[in-house]
N, C-alpha and C positions, 0 to 999 in steps of 0.2 A: 224795628221791623225784625220780626225773626230771620234769622240768614239760614237759608235751604238750597245751598248749592255748596260745591265743595270749597274748602277754606282756600283763602290764597296762600299760605302756609304751604299747604301740600303741592298745589301748582307750581310755587317758584323751586321746591326742591326735586320735581318731576321735569321741569326744565331742564336742569343739568343734564339730564342722560340724553342720548340719541333716541329719535324717534326709535329709530329701528331694533332697539331693546323695549318698546313696549307693546304691550298686547291689547287687543280690544275687539271685539264683534259690534259689528253692524245691524242694527244704526245706531251712530254714536252720539245723534239725537233724536231720540224716538217720539220727538213732537213735530207740529205742522212748522216746520223755516222753509216755506216754498220757496225757488228759486234761489237757493242761498250763493252769495259771495264774500270770498276770503281775501284779507290781505295781512302782509305781514310788518306790522311797523316795531324795528327792533328786535326784544325776543317775545313781543307780544300780537298773536295774530287775534285778527277782527274779524266778524261776521255779521252779517247784515241779509236780510231777505224782503221777500214782498209781504206789506201789512196790510195792501188792498182797503179796506175802508175801516179797520181799525186802528184805534188812536189812544195812546200815544205811536206813532209810526214809526216804523223802520229802526224798531228795536236792534242795539246793538249786542253782540256776545264777545267774549274776550277770553282767551286761553292761552296758554303758555305750552303747551304740548300737542293743540290740535283735538286733543279727544276729549279733553272736561272744560265744560264751557260754564260761564256765570253771564246774567246779564247784566251790563252796566251802564246802558244810557238808550235813547231814544231820539232820532235827530229831527223828529215830528212832533214835539212832545203835545202841543194843545189840536190843531186838525191839521187836515190836509189842505193845501196849496188852492185856491179860487174855491172854496167850498160855498155853494150857494144853497139855502134852503130851497127845496123841492129838488136836490140833484138825484138822481138813481144812485142808491149807495151800495148796495149789494156787489162786490166783487170787483169794485172801480176803485179808481185813484190810484194806488202805488204800487204798481207794476216790476218784477224784476230788475231790483237795484243792482248797480255795483259800486263797491267800494275801494279806494285808490289813494294812496299818501302821496304827496309830491310837495317838493319847497315848505317844509314845513304846516302844510297844510292837510286835511283831511277832506275828500270829498266822498258824496254821494251822489253817483246820478241815477236816476230811473225815470221810466215811461209812466205818464197817464194817458191809456187810451185815448179819451176824448179831449186832451188838452196839448200835450207834447213832452218832450223832452225837459225834465228839470233837474236842476243841479243843488245840492245843499253841502257847505262847507263848515269846517271849523279850524280853528288856530290849533294847531299843537307843536308849536316850535320850540315851547319849554318842557315838552313830555305829554303823555296822556296821562291829564287828570279828570275824571268823570265826576260828574257830567262834564260833557265839553261845552261849551258856549257858540252853538250853533249860529249860524248866520240864517236869515230870512232864506229861504228857495228861490232861486230865479230860475224862468223859465227860459232856458237855454234855444230851445227849439221847438217853437209853436206849430205842432201839425198834426192832425187829427190822426191816429193810428202809427204814430210812430213811438216804438217801443222797446225794451230791453237794451239799453247803450250801454256801452263801456267805453274810455277813455282810454288812451295812450299818448304818453309824453315821450317824444322821441328826442334822439340824442343833440339834432341838430336844432332843436327849441320848438319844433312843430308838434301842435297836438291834434291827434285824430279822434274822432268818435264813430265807433261803428255801433249799428243797430239794426232792429229786425221791422217788422211789419204786422199789426193786428189785423188781419182779414177782415173780421165785424166791422171795423170803421175804417181802414184804408182800401178794401175791397180789392187787397191784392195782398198775397201770403207767399210763404216757400221762398222769398228773397233775404239778401244781407245787403246791407246799404253801408258806405263809409263819409263821412263829411270832414273837413278840416274846419277846427275852433280857432277862435282866435286865443291868443297868448294867454287872457286869463282864463280862459277854458268856460267863459260864462256867457258867449256869444258867438254865432256862425259865419265863418271867413269865405268856405267855399260849401255851396250847400251839398245834400247828399245825393250820391248816386248809386245805383245796382252795380255791387261787385261780385255778386253770386247768385244765380237762379237755381233753384233744387228741387223745382216740380219734377222733375224725370226720374231720378234717383235718391234724393234726399227732401222729400216732399215735408212742409211744414217744419224748415229750418228755422230755428228760433233761437233768443238766448245766448247769442254770439257775446264769447272774451277775447279782449283783443291783447295779445303780447309781443313782447321781440326778445327772440335768444337766439344767439350767435347768429346774427347778420338776415335773420329771416323774421317776418312777420307770421305768426300765428293768429288763426281764429277757429277758438273751441266750441262748439255748438251743438246742440241735440238736434235729432230730425227723424222724422217718422211717427210723432205724436207723443203725449206724455206716457200713457199705458204703454205701448209696444215698441216705443223710439229706442235709438242706441245714439252712440255719442262719436263726432264727427271731427276731426283735427285736420284744416288748410292750413298751408304754407306759403310762401313767396317770399322775393327780394325786394319786390315792390308793394307798396302798400295798396294799390289800385289794383292787384292782382298783374297776369292770371295766376291763379293758384292752383297748388296740386293736393291731392286730401285723401285722407285714409279714414275708415271708419277703424276705430281705438279702444271701444267698450260697447259690447252688448249682452243681452241675457243669455243669449244661445242655450246653455244647458242647466245655467243656475235659477234659483227662485228667488231671483231679485229684477223686476219687470220694471221697466226703463231701460237702461237709467237715465236720468233727465239732467236736465241744467245745472251747471255746476261752476267748480271753478279751479285753477292750477294754482299750486302756493310753492315756493321752495324756502327751506329752513337755512337758518345759519351755518348747518352743515352740509348745506349742497344736497339734500336727500329733497326728492320730488313727490308731491301729494295731489290727488285730486278728489275735488268734493262733488257729489251730485244728489239731487235729491230720488226719491224712490214715492211714488204716488199708492198707497195703500186705502184708496177709497177714504172712508168715515174718518180714520185717525188721520188723513190729510198726507201731508208730503213729508218725508222721513228723512233724517240727512246720513248718508253715507260717505266714508273715508276709503280711498285706494289707493296703494303703492303705486309708483310710476318711475320707470326707468325710462332713460334716452337712448336709442339704438339710431344710429344714423342721423341726429338730428330729428326723429320722431318719436312721439312719448308710446310707450306699451303701459297701458292702464290696469291695475287688479291683477289677475292670472293669465298672462297672455291675452289681453283683450277682453275678459269675463270677469264681472263684478265678485267679489270677494266676500263670505260671508263674515269669517275670523281671522285677524293678522297675529302671528307671531303663535305662542305656546297656550293662548287664551281658549280653555274650554268651555267658558262660561256662556249658555244660550240667552243671559239676559242683556240686555241693551244697559251701555253706559250709565243713562239715569233713570234706571227702572226701578231701583232700589232706593232712590231718592223721595223723601218724604217732603211735602211743600206744605207750608203751613205757615200763617199769616193771623199774629195776634193783634194788628192795627195798632201797634205801640209808635208808631211814626208820624209827624204830621202831615207825610205824604203818601200817594201810594205805590205800593211796591212797583216795580218795571215789569212783571208778569202779566198785571191785570190790565186790559185795554176796554175802552168803551166800543160799541159797535157802531155809532152812526157816525162816523167821518170827523167828529168833534169833539171838545171836552165842553159841557158848559157849567160853570163854577156853581151852579144851582144845584145841581144836580146830587152832590155827595159833601159830607163833612169829616174830616178824619179827625176825630176826637182821641187824641193821642192820651190828653190826660185821663181820659177813662178807660183807654185802650181800647177802643171800639169805634167802626166804621158805621156811619150813618148813611142810608141813600134816602134821597126825598122822592116823591112821587112824581111823575112828568109824564104829559100826556103822549099817548101811545099815537108814532107814526104810522099811516098806511101802511107804508111797506115795511118796518120794522119799529121796535122799541128800540131809540136811538141811548138810550140811556142804560142798556143794560150793560152791567161790567161782565168780563167773560177772561177767561184762561184757555189756554190751549190742552187739549186732552191728551194724555200718554198713549202710545198705542199697545197699552197692556192692561190685563185685568187691573181696576182700581174702584175706590170706594172716594167720594166728597161728600165732605160732613160741614154743617156748619151749624153755630148755635145761634137764633136770631129771635127775635122778637118785633111784632107789627103791631104800629098803631095808626090806625087811619084816622083820615079828617073825623072831628064827631059832630059835624054839622048832620043833621036829617037828612038834608036834601044831597048828603053826598054816599049815602049809602049804597052799597056795592059798587062805585066808583074807580076804588081803589084796590089793587092787588098787587102780592109781592113775595117773594120766595125763591126757587131754586128754580133754574133752566139749564136744559139743553138745547143748544141753537145750530141750526143748519138750515137747509130749504125749507124742512120741516121741523118744527121745535117744540119742545116737551116740556111740560112744568108741573112744581109741585109750589102749591099756595100754601103761603103762612094762615095760621089762623090769625085774625084781626081782633086780639084779645088785647094785646098790649103787653103777654107775658112771656119768658122766654121757652123758648121750644128749641128741637134740633131735628135738624132736615138732612135727608142723607140720599146720596145719589149711589147706586152700587151697578157696576159696568164692567162684564165679561169683555175676553181679548177679541168679541165677535164686535164690539160694542153695542150689544143688546143691554138695557138697561131697566132698572127695578127703583121706584123711590120707596123710602120709609121716612116714618116721622115717630119721635120719641118724645116724651115730656121729659124723660132723665139721664136719655144718652145712654142707657144701659137695655133697656126693654124698647126693642121696635117694632111697629105694627107695618107691615106694606100697605100702601096706598098704589090703586090702580094696577094695570096690568104691564106685565114685564112688554116693553118696545123696542123698536131698532132704531137707533139714533141713524140719522142721516147727515151727510156731509154738506158744508156751506157751498156758496158761491167760490168756486176756485179755493176753498180752504175746507181743513177738516171740520170737524164738530167742534163746538166749546162749551164747557160746561162755566155757570156763573149765578150772578144775582142778580135780581129786576125789582124793580118797584116803580108800578106806572098807574095811569087813571086815563079816563074816557076823556070828552071834551068839554066836561059841565063845568061853568064859572066858579071859581074858589080863589078865596083871597088867602088860602094857607095850606100848607099841603100835609098829609101825612107822610110817615116815613117808615122805613123798616133799618132795624139795628144788628148789626153782625157783630157779636162778640169775637168770633175765632170761624178760619176758613181752613179747611185741612183736604189735601189730597193726599191718599196714602195707598201707591201701587200695593 
């Protein structure tokens, strides 16, 4: 598999420097990593985010400097827990995780709004060697509408879990709850109870992150909604409160709306930083980084409580990842971790990583009433870009299957757009060209040099809680068949 992220050697060299000497421009991740959470294990920072119905789920990114990131693992590689055929898929399953290290194990807690709070963990007592051997996910707290969990292991050995409620399922929102878990953190010792009601001044409070510092328990959470909200920090000497609070980050006069759910992290040098996302619509929820200083045991985020666009002497207007070309030549026996299937699970009949021929083959699969579950997708960058693939489509030759199968390039969201490949079994090129307003135009070429526009310019549409995605599809209708047609992909490339 062609490597398309910053080389590890450069990351290691950069980790030697204090972060205060680093310059960057937000967003540091101009891709849709919604509800990011970050923890530090030794000198390595780990980030995970909501993956909803996309599998592999709970993608994990690693960094040694908080700025340059590489996808290294996925904690749910094959399917979301308790998935059943017929489940409503779009925007469901894996919401707002938290990632923590404790006593030689890496834990990820997340909320499934229809099932409850899950935990998945892996042993890292011998170091971070990716991919990790993830255990089966455990349903820690069965409850409809319980979301956004975050654990805390206290000095006395007690384990706490803070979480929020999804009004669409629980019939109540704008509250934060606290539970006590048993010592293994995989079951409930003392059930949840409400410890904060934000209806009056901080409606839609959600996404709480739980920390302890200098004897205070801190709950950091957004309120006010994704597009126009703000960050709140609460603190108390007692885990159940009462809590005093301050608004610590808000848009004010900046062009960074939100700023929404995120995570506080401390470097080995004692520097504090805060991650959050910004919802920009079609391109999704982009990850920003803010400096933090502590004043009288309160965090002051960004520039005096306002999110910053640049830090240090960086005059570049380009996001950190904007100049990174992402290309896959399919030379490995498994898919790269930036690919995800859309349907909540992975069916082994959907694809073949033909490493011997440096090629990916997608087999046609019946279209679900809600979506094509075997769409193979990637996040789109929040910049102008082209996505190009060299492909050939070979439908099933049976005469009764004429017109039954389709394959090609797809832009997926609440409304999807496709460019179909010719079904002649010949190699051709398909391209999507999209501007920074996410307006797209499809092109086709026989030689990769001379291109013909196909169809009209279209406005891409965001997904359900996600940004739009781009990728490949190979589908068929429900006609009876004893063999499948297929789409071969020689390479796929996203070039800003």
